[in-house]
mmCIF file of the N, C-alpha and C atoms, coordinates in Angstrom:
data_MODEL
# 
_entry.id   MODEL 
# 
loop_
_atom_site.group_PDB 
_atom_site.id 
_atom_site.type_symbol 
_atom_site.label_atom_id 
_atom_site.label_alt_id 
_atom_site.label_comp_id 
_atom_site.label_asym_id 
_atom_site.label_entity_id 
_atom_site.label_seq_id 
_atom_site.pdbx_PDB_ins_code 
_atom_site.Cartn_x 
_atom_site.Cartn_y 
_atom_site.Cartn_z 
_atom_site.occupancy 
_atom_site.B_iso_or_equiv 
_atom_site.pdbx_formal_charge 
_atom_site.auth_seq_id 
_atom_site.auth_comp_id 
_atom_site.auth_asym_id 
_atom_site.auth_atom_id 
_atom_site.pdbx_PDB_model_num 
ATOM 1   N N  . MET A 1 1  ? 5.944  15.199  39.884 1.00 0.00 ? 1  MET A N  1 
ATOM 2   C CA . MET A 1 1  ? 4.990  15.276  38.431 1.00 0.00 ? 1  MET A CA 1 
ATOM 3   C C  . MET A 1 1  ? 5.999  15.246  37.148 1.00 0.00 ? 1  MET A C  1 
ATOM 4   N N  . ILE A 1 2  ? 5.431  14.640  36.423 1.00 0.00 ? 2  ILE A N  1 
ATOM 5   C CA . ILE A 1 2  ? 5.919  14.422  35.055 1.00 0.00 ? 2  ILE A CA 1 
ATOM 6   C C  . ILE A 1 2  ? 4.834  14.715  34.297 1.00 0.00 ? 2  ILE A C  1 
ATOM 7   N N  . THR A 1 3  ? 5.248  15.330  33.106 1.00 0.00 ? 3  THR A N  1 
ATOM 8   C CA . THR A 1 3  ? 4.409  15.979  31.985 1.00 0.00 ? 3  THR A CA 1 
ATOM 9   C C  . THR A 1 3  ? 4.045  14.497  30.928 1.00 0.00 ? 3  THR A C  1 
ATOM 10  N N  . PRO A 1 4  ? 2.929  14.736  30.576 1.00 0.00 ? 4  PRO A N  1 
ATOM 11  C CA . PRO A 1 4  ? 2.951  13.722  29.335 1.00 0.00 ? 4  PRO A CA 1 
ATOM 12  C C  . PRO A 1 4  ? 4.087  13.876  28.013 1.00 0.00 ? 4  PRO A C  1 
ATOM 13  N N  . GLN A 1 5  ? 4.560  14.987  27.766 1.00 0.00 ? 5  GLN A N  1 
ATOM 14  C CA . GLN A 1 5  ? 5.274  15.057  26.915 1.00 0.00 ? 5  GLN A CA 1 
ATOM 15  C C  . GLN A 1 5  ? 6.737  14.427  27.284 1.00 0.00 ? 5  GLN A C  1 
ATOM 16  N N  . GLU A 1 6  ? 6.904  14.355  28.471 1.00 0.00 ? 6  GLU A N  1 
ATOM 17  C CA . GLU A 1 6  ? 8.397  13.783  28.947 1.00 0.00 ? 6  GLU A CA 1 
ATOM 18  C C  . GLU A 1 6  ? 8.313  12.500  28.894 1.00 0.00 ? 6  GLU A C  1 
ATOM 19  N N  . VAL A 1 7  ? 6.983  11.613  29.513 1.00 0.00 ? 7  VAL A N  1 
ATOM 20  C CA . VAL A 1 7  ? 6.854  10.159  29.178 1.00 0.00 ? 7  VAL A CA 1 
ATOM 21  C C  . VAL A 1 7  ? 6.697  9.844   27.750 1.00 0.00 ? 7  VAL A C  1 
ATOM 22  N N  . THR A 1 8  ? 6.396  10.840  26.703 1.00 0.00 ? 8  THR A N  1 
ATOM 23  C CA . THR A 1 8  ? 6.586  10.331  25.554 1.00 0.00 ? 8  THR A CA 1 
ATOM 24  C C  . THR A 1 8  ? 7.905  10.361  25.157 1.00 0.00 ? 8  THR A C  1 
ATOM 25  N N  . LEU A 1 9  ? 8.699  11.079  25.284 1.00 0.00 ? 9  LEU A N  1 
ATOM 26  C CA . LEU A 1 9  ? 10.099 11.401  25.043 1.00 0.00 ? 9  LEU A CA 1 
ATOM 27  C C  . LEU A 1 9  ? 11.114 10.336  25.492 1.00 0.00 ? 9  LEU A C  1 
ATOM 28  N N  . LEU A 1 10 ? 10.411 9.821   26.883 1.00 0.00 ? 10 LEU A N  1 
ATOM 29  C CA . LEU A 1 10 ? 11.234 8.932   27.477 1.00 0.00 ? 10 LEU A CA 1 
ATOM 30  C C  . LEU A 1 10 ? 10.844 7.375   26.707 1.00 0.00 ? 10 LEU A C  1 
ATOM 31  N N  . ILE A 1 11 ? 10.027 7.077   26.610 1.00 0.00 ? 11 ILE A N  1 
ATOM 32  C CA . ILE A 1 11 ? 9.387  5.845   25.687 1.00 0.00 ? 11 ILE A CA 1 
ATOM 33  C C  . ILE A 1 11 ? 9.987  5.836   24.201 1.00 0.00 ? 11 ILE A C  1 
ATOM 34  N N  . LYS A 1 12 ? 9.747  7.055   23.702 1.00 0.00 ? 12 LYS A N  1 
ATOM 35  C CA . LYS A 1 12 ? 10.433 7.251   22.145 1.00 0.00 ? 12 LYS A CA 1 
ATOM 36  C C  . LYS A 1 12 ? 11.781 6.535   22.231 1.00 0.00 ? 12 LYS A C  1 
ATOM 37  N N  . GLN A 1 13 ? 12.603 7.129   23.342 1.00 0.00 ? 13 GLN A N  1 
ATOM 38  C CA . GLN A 1 13 ? 13.996 6.497   23.192 1.00 0.00 ? 13 GLN A CA 1 
ATOM 39  C C  . GLN A 1 13 ? 14.325 5.322   23.278 1.00 0.00 ? 13 GLN A C  1 
ATOM 40  N N  . SER A 1 14 ? 13.450 4.413   23.718 1.00 0.00 ? 14 SER A N  1 
ATOM 41  C CA . SER A 1 14 ? 13.607 2.719   23.729 1.00 0.00 ? 14 SER A CA 1 
ATOM 42  C C  . SER A 1 14 ? 12.640 2.552   22.333 1.00 0.00 ? 14 SER A C  1 
ATOM 43  N N  . LEU A 1 15 ? 11.501 3.263   21.778 1.00 0.00 ? 15 LEU A N  1 
ATOM 44  C CA . LEU A 1 15 ? 10.602 2.680   20.915 1.00 0.00 ? 15 LEU A CA 1 
ATOM 45  C C  . LEU A 1 15 ? 10.596 4.080   19.817 1.00 0.00 ? 15 LEU A C  1 
ATOM 46  N N  . PRO A 1 16 ? 11.473 4.382   18.975 1.00 0.00 ? 16 PRO A N  1 
ATOM 47  C CA . PRO A 1 16 ? 11.289 5.638   18.196 1.00 0.00 ? 16 PRO A CA 1 
ATOM 48  C C  . PRO A 1 16 ? 10.329 5.675   17.242 1.00 0.00 ? 16 PRO A C  1 
ATOM 49  N N  . ASP A 1 17 ? 9.773  4.290   16.679 1.00 0.00 ? 17 ASP A N  1 
ATOM 50  C CA . ASP A 1 17 ? 8.680  4.170   15.571 1.00 0.00 ? 17 ASP A CA 1 
ATOM 51  C C  . ASP A 1 17 ? 7.462  4.220   16.310 1.00 0.00 ? 17 ASP A C  1 
ATOM 52  N N  . ALA A 1 18 ? 7.096  4.208   17.840 1.00 0.00 ? 18 ALA A N  1 
ATOM 53  C CA . ALA A 1 18 ? 5.869  4.358   18.126 1.00 0.00 ? 18 ALA A CA 1 
ATOM 54  C C  . ALA A 1 18 ? 5.373  5.495   17.984 1.00 0.00 ? 18 ALA A C  1 
ATOM 55  N N  . LEU A 1 19 ? 3.634  5.021   18.572 1.00 0.00 ? 19 LEU A N  1 
ATOM 56  C CA . LEU A 1 19 ? 2.763  6.557   18.248 1.00 0.00 ? 19 LEU A CA 1 
ATOM 57  C C  . LEU A 1 19 ? 2.562  6.173   19.939 1.00 0.00 ? 19 LEU A C  1 
ATOM 58  N N  . ILE A 1 20 ? 2.290  7.098   20.720 1.00 0.00 ? 20 ILE A N  1 
ATOM 59  C CA . ILE A 1 20 ? 2.420  7.651   21.828 1.00 0.00 ? 20 ILE A CA 1 
ATOM 60  C C  . ILE A 1 20 ? 1.239  8.268   22.457 1.00 0.00 ? 20 ILE A C  1 
ATOM 61  N N  . ASP A 1 21 ? 0.185  7.554   23.276 1.00 0.00 ? 21 ASP A N  1 
ATOM 62  C CA . ASP A 1 21 ? -0.900 8.432   23.917 1.00 0.00 ? 21 ASP A CA 1 
ATOM 63  C C  . ASP A 1 21 ? -0.524 8.348   25.386 1.00 0.00 ? 21 ASP A C  1 
ATOM 64  N N  . VAL A 1 22 ? -0.611 9.933   25.786 1.00 0.00 ? 22 VAL A N  1 
ATOM 65  C CA . VAL A 1 22 ? -0.462 9.637   27.411 1.00 0.00 ? 22 VAL A CA 1 
ATOM 66  C C  . VAL A 1 22 ? -1.545 10.795  27.821 1.00 0.00 ? 22 VAL A C  1 
ATOM 67  N N  . LYS A 1 23 ? -2.265 9.825   28.662 1.00 0.00 ? 23 LYS A N  1 
ATOM 68  C CA . LYS A 1 23 ? -3.271 10.658  29.825 1.00 0.00 ? 23 LYS A CA 1 
ATOM 69  C C  . LYS A 1 23 ? -2.932 10.787  31.224 1.00 0.00 ? 23 LYS A C  1 
ATOM 70  N N  . ASP A 1 24 ? -3.101 11.890  31.678 1.00 0.00 ? 24 ASP A N  1 
ATOM 71  C CA . ASP A 1 24 ? -2.996 12.472  33.209 1.00 0.00 ? 24 ASP A CA 1 
ATOM 72  C C  . ASP A 1 24 ? -4.282 11.691  33.682 1.00 0.00 ? 24 ASP A C  1 
ATOM 73  N N  . LEU A 1 25 ? -4.123 11.105  34.474 1.00 0.00 ? 25 LEU A N  1 
ATOM 74  C CA . LEU A 1 25 ? -5.691 10.413  34.973 1.00 0.00 ? 25 LEU A CA 1 
ATOM 75  C C  . LEU A 1 25 ? -5.904 11.338  36.692 1.00 0.00 ? 25 LEU A C  1 
ATOM 76  N N  . GLY A 1 26 ? -4.555 12.135  36.693 1.00 0.00 ? 26 GLY A N  1 
ATOM 77  C CA . GLY A 1 26 ? -4.813 13.019  38.230 1.00 0.00 ? 26 GLY A CA 1 
ATOM 78  C C  . GLY A 1 26 ? -3.383 13.009  38.680 1.00 0.00 ? 26 GLY A C  1 
ATOM 79  N N  . GLY A 1 27 ? -3.527 14.264  39.203 1.00 0.00 ? 27 GLY A N  1 
ATOM 80  C CA . GLY A 1 27 ? -2.177 14.560  40.354 1.00 0.00 ? 27 GLY A CA 1 
ATOM 81  C C  . GLY A 1 27 ? -0.662 14.332  39.389 1.00 0.00 ? 27 GLY A C  1 
ATOM 82  N N  . GLY A 1 28 ? -0.735 14.177  38.060 1.00 0.00 ? 28 GLY A N  1 
ATOM 83  C CA . GLY A 1 28 ? 0.617  14.011  37.474 1.00 0.00 ? 28 GLY A CA 1 
ATOM 84  C C  . GLY A 1 28 ? 1.093  12.827  37.304 1.00 0.00 ? 28 GLY A C  1 
ATOM 85  N N  . ASP A 1 29 ? 0.834  12.099  38.565 1.00 0.00 ? 29 ASP A N  1 
ATOM 86  C CA . ASP A 1 29 ? 1.327  10.727  39.083 1.00 0.00 ? 29 ASP A CA 1 
ATOM 87  C C  . ASP A 1 29 ? 0.888  9.373   38.606 1.00 0.00 ? 29 ASP A C  1 
ATOM 88  N N  . HIS A 1 30 ? -0.356 9.460   38.243 1.00 0.00 ? 30 HIS A N  1 
ATOM 89  C CA . HIS A 1 30 ? -1.184 8.679   37.676 1.00 0.00 ? 30 HIS A CA 1 
ATOM 90  C C  . HIS A 1 30 ? -1.313 8.724   36.177 1.00 0.00 ? 30 HIS A C  1 
ATOM 91  N N  . LEU A 1 31 ? -1.166 7.793   35.639 1.00 0.00 ? 31 LEU A N  1 
ATOM 92  C CA . LEU A 1 31 ? -1.407 7.956   34.017 1.00 0.00 ? 31 LEU A CA 1 
ATOM 93  C C  . LEU A 1 31 ? -1.440 6.681   33.110 1.00 0.00 ? 31 LEU A C  1 
ATOM 94  N N  . GLU A 1 32 ? -2.368 7.220   32.105 1.00 0.00 ? 32 GLU A N  1 
ATOM 95  C CA . GLU A 1 32 ? -3.145 5.937   31.209 1.00 0.00 ? 32 GLU A CA 1 
ATOM 96  C C  . GLU A 1 32 ? -2.004 6.463   30.160 1.00 0.00 ? 32 GLU A C  1 
ATOM 97  N N  . VAL A 1 33 ? -1.440 4.980   29.509 1.00 0.00 ? 33 VAL A N  1 
ATOM 98  C CA . VAL A 1 33 ? -0.324 5.161   28.406 1.00 0.00 ? 33 VAL A CA 1 
ATOM 99  C C  . VAL A 1 33 ? -0.801 4.266   27.053 1.00 0.00 ? 33 VAL A C  1 
ATOM 100 N N  . ASN A 1 34 ? -0.767 4.414   25.980 1.00 0.00 ? 34 ASN A N  1 
ATOM 101 C CA . ASN A 1 34 ? -1.211 3.594   24.780 1.00 0.00 ? 34 ASN A CA 1 
ATOM 102 C C  . ASN A 1 34 ? -0.307 3.670   23.825 1.00 0.00 ? 34 ASN A C  1 
ATOM 103 N N  . VAL A 1 35 ? 0.803  2.759   23.767 1.00 0.00 ? 35 VAL A N  1 
ATOM 104 C CA . VAL A 1 35 ? 1.789  2.586   22.679 1.00 0.00 ? 35 VAL A CA 1 
ATOM 105 C C  . VAL A 1 35 ? 1.501  1.903   21.635 1.00 0.00 ? 35 VAL A C  1 
ATOM 106 N N  . VAL A 1 36 ? 1.845  1.877   20.860 1.00 0.00 ? 36 VAL A N  1 
ATOM 107 C CA . VAL A 1 36 ? 1.622  1.184   19.311 1.00 0.00 ? 36 VAL A CA 1 
ATOM 108 C C  . VAL A 1 36 ? 2.748  1.634   18.680 1.00 0.00 ? 36 VAL A C  1 
ATOM 109 N N  . SER A 1 37 ? 3.488  0.001   18.465 1.00 0.00 ? 37 SER A N  1 
ATOM 110 C CA . SER A 1 37 ? 4.646  -0.240  17.902 1.00 0.00 ? 37 SER A CA 1 
ATOM 111 C C  . SER A 1 37 ? 5.131  -1.224  16.797 1.00 0.00 ? 37 SER A C  1 
ATOM 112 N N  . ALA A 1 38 ? 5.478  -1.182  16.143 1.00 0.00 ? 38 ALA A N  1 
ATOM 113 C CA . ALA A 1 38 ? 5.938  -2.418  15.091 1.00 0.00 ? 38 ALA A CA 1 
ATOM 114 C C  . ALA A 1 38 ? 7.054  -3.050  15.789 1.00 0.00 ? 38 ALA A C  1 
ATOM 115 N N  . ARG A 1 39 ? 7.845  -3.068  16.855 1.00 0.00 ? 39 ARG A N  1 
ATOM 116 C CA . ARG A 1 39 ? 8.730  -3.631  17.457 1.00 0.00 ? 39 ARG A CA 1 
ATOM 117 C C  . ARG A 1 39 ? 8.153  -3.960  18.499 1.00 0.00 ? 39 ARG A C  1 
ATOM 118 N N  . PHE A 1 40 ? 6.748  -4.281  18.636 1.00 0.00 ? 40 PHE A N  1 
ATOM 119 C CA . PHE A 1 40 ? 6.253  -5.139  19.472 1.00 0.00 ? 40 PHE A CA 1 
ATOM 120 C C  . PHE A 1 40 ? 5.826  -6.665  18.770 1.00 0.00 ? 40 PHE A C  1 
ATOM 121 N N  . SER A 1 41 ? 6.011  -6.670  17.404 1.00 0.00 ? 41 SER A N  1 
ATOM 122 C CA . SER A 1 41 ? 5.542  -7.744  16.530 1.00 0.00 ? 41 SER A CA 1 
ATOM 123 C C  . SER A 1 41 ? 5.885  -8.965  17.080 1.00 0.00 ? 41 SER A C  1 
ATOM 124 N N  . GLY A 1 42 ? 5.304  -10.065 17.239 1.00 0.00 ? 42 GLY A N  1 
ATOM 125 C CA . GLY A 1 42 ? 6.029  -11.640 18.078 1.00 0.00 ? 42 GLY A CA 1 
ATOM 126 C C  . GLY A 1 42 ? 6.297  -11.573 19.235 1.00 0.00 ? 42 GLY A C  1 
ATOM 127 N N  . LEU A 1 43 ? 6.092  -10.237 19.605 1.00 0.00 ? 43 LEU A N  1 
ATOM 128 C CA . LEU A 1 43 ? 6.071  -10.424 20.744 1.00 0.00 ? 43 LEU A CA 1 
ATOM 129 C C  . LEU A 1 43 ? 4.522  -10.482 21.967 1.00 0.00 ? 43 LEU A C  1 
ATOM 130 N N  . SER A 1 44 ? 4.957  -11.238 23.152 1.00 0.00 ? 44 SER A N  1 
ATOM 131 C CA . SER A 1 44 ? 3.873  -11.392 24.172 1.00 0.00 ? 44 SER A CA 1 
ATOM 132 C C  . SER A 1 44 ? 3.768  -10.083 24.624 1.00 0.00 ? 44 SER A C  1 
ATOM 133 N N  . LEU A 1 45 ? 2.376  -9.756  25.314 1.00 0.00 ? 45 LEU A N  1 
ATOM 134 C CA . LEU A 1 45 ? 2.303  -8.701  25.871 1.00 0.00 ? 45 LEU A CA 1 
ATOM 135 C C  . LEU A 1 45 ? 2.774  -8.149  26.955 1.00 0.00 ? 45 LEU A C  1 
ATOM 136 N N  . VAL A 1 46 ? 3.259  -9.495  27.696 1.00 0.00 ? 46 VAL A N  1 
ATOM 137 C CA . VAL A 1 46 ? 4.202  -9.002  29.141 1.00 0.00 ? 46 VAL A CA 1 
ATOM 138 C C  . VAL A 1 46 ? 5.669  -8.563  28.111 1.00 0.00 ? 46 VAL A C  1 
ATOM 139 N N  . GLN A 1 47 ? 6.270  -9.103  27.577 1.00 0.00 ? 47 GLN A N  1 
ATOM 140 C CA . GLN A 1 47 ? 7.513  -8.623  26.780 1.00 0.00 ? 47 GLN A CA 1 
ATOM 141 C C  . GLN A 1 47 ? 7.205  -7.061  26.528 1.00 0.00 ? 47 GLN A C  1 
ATOM 142 N N  . GLN A 1 48 ? 5.807  -7.061  25.649 1.00 0.00 ? 48 GLN A N  1 
ATOM 143 C CA . GLN A 1 48 ? 5.653  -5.387  25.291 1.00 0.00 ? 48 GLN A CA 1 
ATOM 144 C C  . GLN A 1 48 ? 5.670  -4.355  26.440 1.00 0.00 ? 48 GLN A C  1 
ATOM 145 N N  . HIS A 1 49 ? 4.969  -5.122  27.335 1.00 0.00 ? 49 HIS A N  1 
ATOM 146 C CA . HIS A 1 49 ? 5.108  -3.919  28.399 1.00 0.00 ? 49 HIS A CA 1 
ATOM 147 C C  . HIS A 1 49 ? 6.319  -3.821  29.249 1.00 0.00 ? 49 HIS A C  1 
ATOM 148 N N  . GLN A 1 50 ? 7.033  -4.893  29.452 1.00 0.00 ? 50 GLN A N  1 
ATOM 149 C CA . GLN A 1 50 ? 8.422  -4.808  29.939 1.00 0.00 ? 50 GLN A CA 1 
ATOM 150 C C  . GLN A 1 50 ? 9.697  -3.371  29.257 1.00 0.00 ? 50 GLN A C  1 
ATOM 151 N N  . ILE A 1 51 ? 9.304  -3.686  27.680 1.00 0.00 ? 51 ILE A N  1 
ATOM 152 C CA . ILE A 1 51 ? 9.827  -2.428  27.170 1.00 0.00 ? 51 ILE A CA 1 
ATOM 153 C C  . ILE A 1 51 ? 9.439  -1.280  27.712 1.00 0.00 ? 51 ILE A C  1 
ATOM 154 N N  . VAL A 1 52 ? 8.297  -1.197  27.874 1.00 0.00 ? 52 VAL A N  1 
ATOM 155 C CA . VAL A 1 52 ? 7.666  0.240   28.017 1.00 0.00 ? 52 VAL A CA 1 
ATOM 156 C C  . VAL A 1 52 ? 8.197  0.701   29.871 1.00 0.00 ? 52 VAL A C  1 
ATOM 157 N N  . TYR A 1 53 ? 7.674  -0.700  30.413 1.00 0.00 ? 53 TYR A N  1 
ATOM 158 C CA . TYR A 1 53 ? 8.242  -0.023  31.843 1.00 0.00 ? 53 TYR A CA 1 
ATOM 159 C C  . TYR A 1 53 ? 9.807  0.120   31.807 1.00 0.00 ? 53 TYR A C  1 
ATOM 160 N N  . GLY A 1 54 ? 10.722 -0.758  31.283 1.00 0.00 ? 54 GLY A N  1 
ATOM 161 C CA . GLY A 1 54 ? 12.229 -0.388  31.126 1.00 0.00 ? 54 GLY A CA 1 
ATOM 162 C C  . GLY A 1 54 ? 12.326 1.114   30.664 1.00 0.00 ? 54 GLY A C  1 
ATOM 163 N N  . ALA A 1 55 ? 11.735 1.663   30.089 1.00 0.00 ? 55 ALA A N  1 
ATOM 164 C CA . ALA A 1 55 ? 12.002 2.784   29.493 1.00 0.00 ? 55 ALA A CA 1 
ATOM 165 C C  . ALA A 1 55 ? 11.593 3.741   30.293 1.00 0.00 ? 55 ALA A C  1 
ATOM 166 N N  . LEU A 1 56 ? 10.661 3.486   31.383 1.00 0.00 ? 56 LEU A N  1 
ATOM 167 C CA . LEU A 1 56 ? 10.321 4.419   32.767 1.00 0.00 ? 56 LEU A CA 1 
ATOM 168 C C  . LEU A 1 56 ? 10.707 4.166   34.056 1.00 0.00 ? 56 LEU A C  1 
ATOM 169 N N  . LYS A 1 57 ? 11.564 3.192   33.526 1.00 0.00 ? 57 LYS A N  1 
ATOM 170 C CA . LYS A 1 57 ? 11.985 2.612   35.374 1.00 0.00 ? 57 LYS A CA 1 
ATOM 171 C C  . LYS A 1 57 ? 12.589 3.212   36.274 1.00 0.00 ? 57 LYS A C  1 
ATOM 172 N N  . ASN A 1 58 ? 13.185 4.524   35.654 1.00 0.00 ? 58 ASN A N  1 
ATOM 173 C CA . ASN A 1 58 ? 13.834 5.513   36.849 1.00 0.00 ? 58 ASN A CA 1 
ATOM 174 C C  . ASN A 1 58 ? 12.673 6.188   37.343 1.00 0.00 ? 58 ASN A C  1 
ATOM 175 N N  . GLU A 1 59 ? 11.470 6.669   36.386 1.00 0.00 ? 59 GLU A N  1 
ATOM 176 C CA . GLU A 1 59 ? 10.383 7.109   37.175 1.00 0.00 ? 59 GLU A CA 1 
ATOM 177 C C  . GLU A 1 59 ? 9.554  6.636   37.840 1.00 0.00 ? 59 GLU A C  1 
ATOM 178 N N  . LEU A 1 60 ? 9.209  4.887   37.426 1.00 0.00 ? 60 LEU A N  1 
ATOM 179 C CA . LEU A 1 60 ? 8.316  4.041   37.946 1.00 0.00 ? 60 LEU A CA 1 
ATOM 180 C C  . LEU A 1 60 ? 9.137  4.015   39.647 1.00 0.00 ? 60 LEU A C  1 
ATOM 181 N N  . LYS A 1 61 ? 10.649 3.631   39.816 1.00 0.00 ? 61 LYS A N  1 
ATOM 182 C CA . LYS A 1 61 ? 11.483 3.206   40.783 1.00 0.00 ? 61 LYS A CA 1 
ATOM 183 C C  . LYS A 1 61 ? 11.210 4.413   41.941 1.00 0.00 ? 61 LYS A C  1 
ATOM 184 N N  . THR A 1 62 ? 11.082 5.639   41.345 1.00 0.00 ? 62 THR A N  1 
ATOM 185 C CA . THR A 1 62 ? 11.232 6.867   42.134 1.00 0.00 ? 62 THR A CA 1 
ATOM 186 C C  . THR A 1 62 ? 10.059 7.323   42.614 1.00 0.00 ? 62 THR A C  1 
ATOM 187 N N  . GLU A 1 63 ? 8.668  6.740   41.848 1.00 0.00 ? 63 GLU A N  1 
ATOM 188 C CA . GLU A 1 63 ? 7.539  7.051   42.470 1.00 0.00 ? 63 GLU A CA 1 
ATOM 189 C C  . GLU A 1 63 ? 7.195  8.066   41.722 1.00 0.00 ? 63 GLU A C  1 
ATOM 190 N N  . ILE A 1 64 ? 8.027  9.067   40.570 1.00 0.00 ? 64 ILE A N  1 
ATOM 191 C CA . ILE A 1 64 ? 7.409  10.206  39.681 1.00 0.00 ? 64 ILE A CA 1 
ATOM 192 C C  . ILE A 1 64 ? 6.255  9.572   39.296 1.00 0.00 ? 64 ILE A C  1 
ATOM 193 N N  . ILE A 1 65 ? 6.455  8.550   39.040 1.00 0.00 ? 65 ILE A N  1 
ATOM 194 C CA . ILE A 1 65 ? 5.047  7.771   38.119 1.00 0.00 ? 65 ILE A CA 1 
ATOM 195 C C  . ILE A 1 65 ? 4.503  6.855   39.563 1.00 0.00 ? 65 ILE A C  1 
ATOM 196 N N  . HIS A 1 66 ? 3.167  6.918   39.664 1.00 0.00 ? 66 HIS A N  1 
ATOM 197 C CA . HIS A 1 66 ? 2.768  6.150   41.162 1.00 0.00 ? 66 HIS A CA 1 
ATOM 198 C C  . HIS A 1 66 ? 2.203  4.966   40.237 1.00 0.00 ? 66 HIS A C  1 
ATOM 199 N N  . ALA A 1 67 ? 1.469  5.265   39.226 1.00 0.00 ? 67 ALA A N  1 
ATOM 200 C CA . ALA A 1 67 ? 0.368  4.249   38.512 1.00 0.00 ? 67 ALA A CA 1 
ATOM 201 C C  . ALA A 1 67 ? 0.363  4.398   37.242 1.00 0.00 ? 67 ALA A C  1 
ATOM 202 N N  . LEU A 1 68 ? 0.465  3.446   36.604 1.00 0.00 ? 68 LEU A N  1 
ATOM 203 C CA . LEU A 1 68 ? 0.614  3.368   35.279 1.00 0.00 ? 68 LEU A CA 1 
ATOM 204 C C  . LEU A 1 68 ? -0.385 2.261   34.583 1.00 0.00 ? 68 LEU A C  1 
ATOM 205 N N  . ALA A 1 69 ? -1.454 2.694   33.613 1.00 0.00 ? 69 ALA A N  1 
ATOM 206 C CA . ALA A 1 69 ? -2.499 2.417   33.357 1.00 0.00 ? 69 ALA A CA 1 
ATOM 207 C C  . ALA A 1 69 ? -1.732 1.937   31.689 1.00 0.00 ? 69 ALA A C  1 
ATOM 208 N N  . LEU A 1 70 ? -1.445 0.742   31.122 1.00 0.00 ? 70 LEU A N  1 
ATOM 209 C CA . LEU A 1 70 ? -0.425 0.667   30.074 1.00 0.00 ? 70 LEU A CA 1 
ATOM 210 C C  . LEU A 1 70 ? -1.653 -0.273  28.950 1.00 0.00 ? 70 LEU A C  1 
ATOM 211 N N  . LYS A 1 71 ? -1.517 0.152   27.827 1.00 0.00 ? 71 LYS A N  1 
ATOM 212 C CA . LYS A 1 71 ? -1.741 -0.480  26.798 1.00 0.00 ? 71 LYS A CA 1 
ATOM 213 C C  . LYS A 1 71 ? -0.748 -0.426  25.797 1.00 0.00 ? 71 LYS A C  1 
ATOM 214 N N  . THR A 1 72 ? -0.712 -1.728  25.205 1.00 0.00 ? 72 THR A N  1 
ATOM 215 C CA . THR A 1 72 ? 0.128  -1.736  23.849 1.00 0.00 ? 72 THR A CA 1 
ATOM 216 C C  . THR A 1 72 ? -0.519 -2.873  22.539 1.00 0.00 ? 72 THR A C  1 
ATOM 217 N N  . SER A 1 73 ? 0.038  -2.481  21.670 1.00 0.00 ? 73 SER A N  1 
ATOM 218 C CA . SER A 1 73 ? -0.330 -3.037  20.170 1.00 0.00 ? 73 SER A CA 1 
ATOM 219 C C  . SER A 1 73 ? 0.585  -2.684  19.132 1.00 0.00 ? 73 SER A C  1 
ATOM 220 N N  . THR A 1 74 ? 0.381  -3.816  18.458 1.00 0.00 ? 74 THR A N  1 
ATOM 221 C CA . THR A 1 74 ? 1.235  -3.486  16.979 1.00 0.00 ? 74 THR A CA 1 
ATOM 222 C C  . THR A 1 74 ? 0.166  -2.585  15.761 1.00 0.00 ? 74 THR A C  1 
ATOM 223 N N  . PRO A 1 75 ? 0.903  -1.725  14.929 1.00 0.00 ? 75 PRO A N  1 
ATOM 224 C CA . PRO A 1 75 ? -0.284 -0.959  14.030 1.00 0.00 ? 75 PRO A CA 1 
ATOM 225 C C  . PRO A 1 75 ? -0.892 -2.287  13.271 1.00 0.00 ? 75 PRO A C  1 
ATOM 226 N N  . ASN A 1 76 ? -2.088 -1.615  12.683 1.00 0.00 ? 76 ASN A N  1 
ATOM 227 C CA . ASN A 1 76 ? -2.882 -2.623  11.851 1.00 0.00 ? 76 ASN A CA 1 
ATOM 228 C C  . ASN A 1 76 ? -2.577 -2.588  10.722 1.00 0.00 ? 76 ASN A C  1 
# 
């Protein structure tokens, strides 16, 4: 199990400017994550998601995070 705060800290290491909202959808391993970062500017949605997946690669690989509903965007 991983806490929303731990997920936020891991993502912040790759995206220090990001606004991050993490919701536990059940069991501590099914998460919904919304990340807003200026670093996403000019990147495709796939590239944006790759940055976040990279920040969580160990947790995804070991299935500490089993399911991840991910939304990314740039600030308005």
